[in-house]
Phi, psi and omega in degrees: 000317183276332172274138180211162179256135181308317184293336181263328188067195179194169171233136179255152178278354180225184180263155173219152170236122175260145175230119183262121184252350178203143175092195180204171180181208182220154179226144176216140173216164179301313184287334187243349184078202184265136181226148173276138179246134177230168177305137183094006176261139167256137181241125179266127174254124185261143180303135176063019177251124180296138179203168171201153179204158178196151175283159175293141176297329183285321187250333190063191172199161171256129188229136170242146179210157175218139175259146178204166178202172175126179184299321181300314180299315180295324179293322177301322180284313181302326181269006174080010179286323176238133186231130176302335178284345181230065186277345183260115181253123179271084185275339188080167176284123188222119180301325180294321177294313179298320179301323178302315178294316181296325177296316178298315180299315181295318179295324176294324182291315186262344178048060178292167177304131179076019186297328179296319179292321178296319178294320178299318179295318177301317182294317178297318179295321179295318177300314181296312183295319180297313182290325178292318179295320180294317180296323181292335182272351179281142177292144177269132180291134177274146176249150181261135180262000000 
């Protein structure tokens, strides 16, 4: 399920957030079509949505990812905060975003008391921060008076 072939793509039973910190490549899903991915992009993978992605042969990429599921994830989608039609978030390179992934990796390694709850909180914060950073980078439509 987690290993996949580009020609086949895949569907996951849960959600994932990828964060690309170096390089570039491409992403494609049924709802959004094909998109270019560059360093500083977060890519949302939605449960049961066909997708595929890969780094460029010329540059490769450095990728961090986390899988998650649950009511919180579904509410973010139901309320329009995360949309399968807009899975690529241009967050920019952000130490706080990277720190979230590194924190999850460290907690998985040492397994402190309550680490599952801490990882869940890290994941929720990463989802929030990614969507907020992406929204802040979008141009605001001007209105005419």
